[in-house]
C-alpha positions as CSV (number, residue, x, y, z in Angstrom):
1,X,126.2,55.3,107.4
2,X,127.9,55.9,104.1
3,X,126.3,59.3,103.2
4,X,129.3,60.3,101.2
5,X,127.8,58.8,98.0
6,X,125.4,61.7,97.4
7,X,127.9,64.7,98.4
8,X,130.3,63.0,95.7
9,X,127.6,63.3,93.0
10,X,126.8,66.9,94.0
11,X,130.4,67.9,93.8
12,X,130.7,66.2,90.5
13,X,127.7,68.1,89.3
14,X,128.8,71.4,90.6
15,X,131.3,72.0,87.8
16,X,130.1,74.7,85.4
17,X,127.0,75.5,87.2
18,X,126.9,78.9,85.7
19,X,125.6,77.3,82.4
20,X,122.1,78.3,81.3
21,X,120.9,74.6,81.5
22,X,121.5,74.3,85.2
23,X,119.5,74.8,88.3
24,X,120.3,75.3,92.0
25,X,117.2,75.3,94.0
26,X,116.6,75.9,97.6
27,X,113.3,75.4,99.3
28,X,111.8,75.3,102.7
29,X,108.4,73.8,103.7
30,X,106.4,74.4,106.8
31,X,103.9,71.5,107.4
32,X,101.1,70.9,109.7
33,X,99.6,67.5,110.2
34,X,96.9,66.0,112.2
35,X,97.0,62.3,112.7
36,X,94.4,60.5,114.7
37,X,96.2,57.1,114.9
38,X,100.1,57.7,115.0
39,X,101.1,54.1,115.6
40,X,98.2,52.5,113.5
41,X,96.9,50.6,116.5
42,X,93.6,48.7,116.3
43,X,92.9,50.0,120.0
44,X,94.1,52.8,122.2
45,X,94.6,55.0,119.2
46,X,97.2,57.9,119.8
47,X,96.4,61.2,118.0
48,X,98.4,64.4,117.8
49,X,99.1,67.6,115.9
50,X,102.7,67.4,114.2
51,X,104.7,70.5,113.0
52,X,107.5,70.1,110.5
53,X,110.1,72.4,109.1
54,X,111.8,70.8,106.0
55,X,114.6,72.6,104.2
56,X,115.8,71.2,100.9
57,X,118.7,71.8,98.4
58,X,118.5,70.5,94.7
59,X,121.1,70.7,92.1
60,X,120.3,69.9,88.5
61,X,122.9,70.1,85.6
62,X,121.7,69.1,82.0
63,X,123.9,68.9,78.8
64,X,123.5,67.3,75.4
65,X,125.0,64.0,76.5
66,X,124.4,63.8,80.2
67,X,122.1,64.9,83.1
68,X,122.9,65.0,86.9
69,X,120.4,65.6,89.7
70,X,121.2,65.5,93.5
71,X,119.1,66.6,96.4
72,X,119.2,66.6,100.2
73,X,116.4,67.4,102.6
74,X,116.1,67.5,106.4
75,X,112.7,67.2,108.2
76,X,112.5,68.6,111.7
77,X,109.2,67.3,113.2
78,X,107.7,68.0,116.6
79,X,104.5,66.4,118.2
80,X,102.4,68.6,120.3
81,X,101.6,66.3,123.0
82,X,103.9,63.0,122.3
83,X,107.3,64.6,122.3
84,X,108.9,61.1,122.5
85,X,108.4,60.9,118.8
86,X,110.1,64.2,118.1
87,X,113.0,63.7,115.7
88,X,114.9,64.7,112.5
89,X,114.8,62.6,109.4
90,X,117.4,63.1,106.5
91,X,116.8,62.2,102.9
92,X,119.5,62.4,100.1
93,X,119.0,61.2,96.5
94,X,121.5,61.3,93.4
95,X,120.8,60.4,89.7
96,X,123.0,60.5,86.8
97,X,122.2,59.7,83.1
98,X,124.5,59.6,80.1
99,X,124.5,58.8,76.4
100,X,128.1,58.6,75.4
101,X,127.2,57.5,72.0
102,X,124.0,56.7,69.8
103,X,124.2,53.1,70.9
104,X,124.9,53.4,74.7
105,X,122.8,54.8,77.5
106,X,124.2,54.7,81.0
107,X,122.7,55.5,84.4
108,X,123.5,55.5,88.0
109,X,121.4,56.4,91.1
110,X,121.9,56.5,94.8
111,X,119.7,57.0,97.9
112,X,120.5,57.5,101.6
113,X,118.0,58.2,104.3
114,X,117.8,58.1,108.2
115,X,114.2,58.2,109.3
116,X,111.8,57.0,112.3
117,X,108.2,58.0,111.7
118,X,105.9,55.1,112.7
119,X,103.7,55.3,109.5
120,X,106.5,56.1,107.1
121,X,106.0,53.1,104.9
122,X,102.1,52.8,105.0
123,X,101.6,54.3,101.5
124,X,104.6,52.7,99.9
125,X,104.4,49.0,101.1
126,X,101.1,48.8,103.0
127,X,103.0,47.7,106.0
128,X,103.4,49.4,109.5
129,X,107.2,49.7,110.5
130,X,106.8,51.4,114.0
131,X,109.1,54.3,115.3
132,X,112.3,52.2,115.0
133,X,115.2,54.4,113.5
134,X,116.2,53.1,110.2
135,X,119.5,54.0,108.4
136,X,119.1,53.0,104.7
137,X,121.5,53.2,101.6
138,X,120.6,52.1,98.1
139,X,122.7,52.3,94.9
140,X,122.1,51.1,91.4
141,X,123.6,51.2,87.9
142,X,122.2,50.5,84.4
143,X,123.6,50.0,81.0
144,X,121.5,49.9,77.8
145,X,122.8,49.1,74.4
146,X,121.0,49.3,70.9
147,X,122.2,46.6,68.7
148,X,120.0,47.6,65.7
149,X,117.0,49.6,64.8
150,X,114.8,46.6,66.2
151,X,116.7,45.1,69.0
152,X,118.2,46.4,72.3
153,X,119.4,45.2,75.6
154,X,120.3,46.2,79.1
155,X,121.7,45.3,82.6
156,X,120.6,46.7,85.9
157,X,122.3,46.1,89.2
158,X,121.3,47.3,92.5
159,X,122.4,47.1,96.2
160,X,120.2,48.0,99.2
161,X,121.0,47.9,103.0
162,X,118.8,48.9,106.0
163,X,120.1,49.0,109.6
164,X,117.9,49.6,112.7
165,X,118.9,50.9,116.0
166,X,116.9,48.3,117.8
167,X,118.9,45.0,117.9
168,X,115.5,43.0,117.9
169,X,114.5,44.5,114.6
170,X,116.2,42.8,111.7
171,X,118.8,44.4,109.5
172,X,118.7,43.6,105.7
173,X,120.9,43.4,102.7
174,X,119.5,43.2,99.1
175,X,121.3,42.3,95.9
176,X,119.3,42.6,92.7
177,X,120.2,42.2,89.0
178,X,118.0,42.4,85.9
179,X,119.0,41.4,82.3
180,X,116.6,42.6,79.8
181,X,116.1,42.4,75.9
182,X,113.7,44.5,73.9
183,X,112.7,44.1,70.2
184,X,110.2,46.4,68.2
185,X,107.1,44.8,67.1
186,X,105.8,47.6,64.8
187,X,105.7,45.1,61.9
188,X,102.7,43.3,63.8
189,X,101.5,46.0,66.2
190,X,101.9,49.7,65.7
191,X,104.1,51.6,68.2
192,X,104.9,48.5,70.3
193,X,108.0,47.1,71.8
194,X,108.5,43.6,73.2
195,X,110.6,42.9,76.0
196,X,112.0,40.0,78.1
197,X,113.4,40.3,81.7
198,X,115.4,37.9,83.5
199,X,115.9,38.8,87.2
200,X,117.7,37.6,90.3
201,X,117.4,38.9,93.8
202,X,119.3,37.9,97.0
203,X,117.9,38.9,100.4
204,X,119.7,38.7,103.7
205,X,118.0,39.4,107.0
206,X,119.9,39.1,110.4
207,X,119.3,40.2,114.0
208,X,121.1,39.3,117.3
209,X,120.4,40.4,120.7
210,X,120.1,39.1,124.5
211,X,116.9,38.5,126.4
212,X,116.9,38.4,130.2
213,X,114.4,36.4,132.4
214,X,114.5,34.4,135.7
215,X,114.4,30.8,136.7
216,X,113.2,30.5,140.2
217,X,115.5,32.9,142.1
218,X,118.2,32.9,139.4
219,X,118.7,35.1,136.4
220,X,118.7,33.5,133.0
221,X,120.2,35.1,129.8
222,X,119.2,33.9,126.3
223,X,121.3,35.0,123.2
224,X,119.2,34.8,120.0
225,X,121.1,34.6,116.6
226,X,118.4,34.8,113.8
227,X,119.6,34.7,110.0
228,X,117.2,34.5,107.1
229,X,118.2,34.2,103.4
230,X,116.3,34.1,100.1
231,X,117.3,33.8,96.5
232,X,114.5,34.7,94.0
233,X,114.6,34.1,90.3
234,X,112.0,35.4,87.9
235,X,111.4,35.5,84.2
236,X,108.8,37.9,82.5
237,X,107.7,38.7,78.9
238,X,105.7,41.8,77.9
239,X,105.0,44.6,75.6
240,X,104.9,48.4,75.9
241,X,102.5,50.2,73.5
242,X,101.8,53.8,72.6
243,X,98.1,53.5,72.2
244,X,97.9,57.2,71.2
245,X,100.0,60.1,71.8
246,X,98.5,60.6,75.3
247,X,97.9,56.9,76.3
248,X,100.6,54.3,77.1
249,X,100.1,50.7,78.2
250,X,102.8,48.2,79.5
251,X,102.2,44.7,80.4
252,X,104.8,42.1,82.0
253,X,103.8,38.6,83.0
254,X,105.9,35.6,84.1
255,X,106.7,33.4,87.0
256,X,109.4,33.1,89.7
257,X,111.2,30.4,91.9
258,X,112.4,31.1,95.3
259,X,114.7,29.3,97.8
260,X,114.7,30.5,101.5
261,X,116.6,29.2,104.6
262,X,116.5,30.2,108.1
263,X,119.0,29.5,111.0
264,X,117.8,30.3,114.4
265,X,120.2,29.6,117.3
266,X,119.3,30.1,120.9
267,X,122.0,30.0,123.7
268,X,120.9,29.8,127.2
269,X,123.0,30.7,130.2
270,X,121.2,29.5,133.4
271,X,122.9,29.5,136.7
272,X,125.6,26.7,137.5
273,X,125.5,25.0,134.1
274,X,125.7,25.9,130.4
275,X,123.1,24.2,128.2
276,X,123.9,23.4,124.7
277,X,122.5,25.9,122.1
278,X,119.1,25.2,120.6
279,X,119.4,25.4,116.8
280,X,116.6,25.4,114.1
281,X,117.4,25.1,110.4
282,X,114.7,25.2,108.1
283,X,114.4,25.7,104.3
284,X,111.6,26.1,101.7
285,X,111.1,26.3,98.1
286,X,108.3,28.1,96.5
287,X,107.0,29.0,93.0
288,X,104.7,32.0,92.0
289,X,103.4,34.4,89.5
290,X,104.9,37.7,88.7
291,X,103.2,40.4,86.8
292,X,102.6,44.0,86.2
293,X,100.2,46.2,84.2
294,X,100.8,49.9,83.9
295,X,98.4,52.3,82.3
296,X,99.4,56.1,81.8
297,X,97.6,59.0,80.3
298,X,99.1,62.3,79.8
299,X,96.8,65.2,78.6
300,X,97.0,69.0,78.6
301,X,95.1,69.5,81.8
302,X,94.9,66.1,83.3
303,X,97.1,63.0,83.9
304,X,96.4,59.6,85.5
305,X,98.2,56.5,86.2
306,X,97.2,52.9,86.9
307,X,99.4,50.0,88.4
308,X,98.5,46.4,89.0
309,X,101.4,44.3,90.2
310,X,102.2,41.1,91.9
311,X,105.7,39.9,93.1
312,X,107.7,38.5,96.0
313,X,109.0,41.4,98.0
314,X,111.1,41.7,101.2
315,X,109.6,43.2,104.5
316,X,111.5,46.0,106.1
317,X,112.2,45.2,109.9
318,X,111.1,41.6,109.7
319,X,112.8,38.3,108.8
320,X,110.3,37.7,106.1
321,X,109.3,38.1,102.5
322,X,105.8,38.4,101.1
323,X,103.7,38.0,98.1
324,X,102.8,41.5,97.5
325,X,99.8,42.6,95.3
326,X,99.5,46.2,94.6
327,X,96.6,48.2,93.0
328,X,97.4,52.0,92.7
329,X,95.5,54.7,90.8
330,X,96.4,58.3,91.0
331,X,95.1,61.2,88.9
332,X,95.4,64.9,88.8
333,X,93.8,67.8,87.0
334,X,94.5,71.5,86.6
335,X,91.5,73.2,87.7
336,X,92.7,76.8,87.2
337,X,95.8,78.4,85.9
338,X,97.6,78.0,89.2
339,X,95.2,75.4,90.9
340,X,95.7,71.6,90.4
341,X,93.6,69.0,92.3
342,X,94.7,65.4,92.8
343,X,93.2,62.1,94.2
344,X,94.6,58.5,94.7
345,X,93.5,55.1,95.8
346,X,96.0,52.2,96.8
347,X,95.4,48.6,98.0
348,X,98.1,46.4,99.2
349,X,98.0,42.7,100.1
350,X,100.9,41.4,101.9
351,X,100.8,37.6,102.4
352,X,103.3,34.7,102.7
353,X,102.9,31.0,102.0
354,X,101.2,29.5,105.2
355,X,103.3,26.4,104.6
356,X,106.6,28.1,104.8
357,X,108.3,27.0,108.1
358,X,111.1,29.7,107.8
359,X,108.9,32.8,108.7
360,X,106.0,33.7,110.7
361,X,102.7,34.0,109.0
362,X,101.7,37.4,107.6
363,X,98.4,38.3,105.9
364,X,97.8,42.2,105.8
365,X,95.3,44.2,103.6
366,X,95.9,47.8,103.5
367,X,93.7,50.5,101.8
368,X,94.9,54.1,101.3
369,X,92.7,56.8,99.6
370,X,92.8,60.5,99.6
371,X,93.2,63.7,97.6
372,X,94.1,67.4,97.7
373,X,94.8,70.7,96.2
374,X,98.0,72.5,95.2
375,X,97.8,76.2,94.7
376,X,100.8,78.2,93.2
377,X,100.3,81.5,95.0
378,X,103.1,83.1,92.8
379,X,106.5,82.0,91.5
380,X,107.9,81.5,94.9
381,X,105.2,80.1,97.0
382,X,103.0,77.0,96.9
383,X,100.1,76.1,99.3
384,X,99.0,72.4,99.6
385,X,96.3,70.7,101.3
386,X,95.8,66.8,101.3
387,X,93.6,64.2,103.2
388,X,94.5,60.5,103.4
389,X,92.3,57.8,104.9
390,X,93.8,54.4,105.8
391,X,92.7,50.9,106.9
392,X,95.0,48.3,107.9
393,X,93.4,44.8,108.2
394,X,95.7,42.3,110.0
395,X,93.9,39.1,109.1
396,X,96.6,36.9,110.9
397,X,96.1,38.9,114.2
398,X,92.5,39.4,113.6
399,X,92.7,43.2,114.2
400,X,91.7,46.3,112.0
401,X,93.3,49.8,112.3
402,X,92.0,53.1,110.9
403,X,93.8,56.4,110.3
404,X,92.7,59.9,109.2
405,X,95.6,62.1,108.2
406,X,95.2,65.8,107.2
407,X,98.1,67.9,106.0
408,X,98.6,71.6,105.1
409,X,102.0,72.6,103.5
410,X,103.3,76.0,102.7
411,X,106.5,75.8,100.5
412,X,108.8,78.6,99.3
413,X,111.4,77.9,96.7
414,X,113.9,79.7,94.5
415,X,116.3,78.9,91.6
416,X,119.5,80.8,92.2
417,X,120.6,80.2,88.6
418,X,117.5,81.4,87.1
């Protein structure tokens, strides 16, 4: 796994770290979790106490024309009763932003991770991935140019790769490009910017493995090669408006067109003879709606975010894409000088076209809701307590799973350049 991308950013940022606008932060978190349904099963739920130690290193450098941020974290987690799930996850992130002139704004970001927790994606995609180890790398770059006081444009490019240790779980590659144009609409709507986004995404899923069986008294080997590709094109138009100094509203609406193709090849090796491979070649074209609405509020003591979105998205670990609808609300409020409370609600619907012959049917509804408290004990220690309740309704399988998750975390942190 190419984890060298993040250390390269860190080393590039390390030059001149003694300046006053830099930070070198180390932190360690001690985390206790109680999870009453580790695998999010609809029956035979598995519960356990989980203990985690998570050290983290973060480097930040800011100057007049650029900023760099890089961090790395390890999570050593142990299950009290089910030690088969014991493991260590790794997370690395890097971000670079630069304004070489008043007209240009450039950016780059990178992410690498190695994780295996069964419920790691449930609060970000609404889907259960299982405890298959996933190695992921993601990198993106962007460039924005201001043509005039009214008009601007930009280009964003991204690459994503996911590899799993289990050969029966699909590896994935993503290629993504967005071309955008913006224009000030202040002449018609105060504090409003219009924008147009043209997007292209290419997804590749692939898995290859052998299955073993018997035919009478003979052993039979089946080699399965499964490849799935999707090209997705979308066009959206929208606006972003500062309703007040504290409230912002962004709306993007449009449509998409996708082409998908699946090649499935089964090669059988029974005794005495070799059968011809069985090949399935399917393709499917689809059209759909794409949209998002984002509402943000930033007050002196409170802040809140509301997201409504719908788009075609890939499914990690599956040879599949889904139409994902997301409703997400989060809010927090400073209750005391060092005490802040938070709450959130999320709903995901992941469903694909039932007429699509290139993939298996998916129809899952997921609810996540919870809240907690964060108490800054002093300048070096924070204590956090959170609770999350989850419902996973798999309507295709006709099953429903429930999960209660409680978390207590003590974190200590220090800025060595302060």
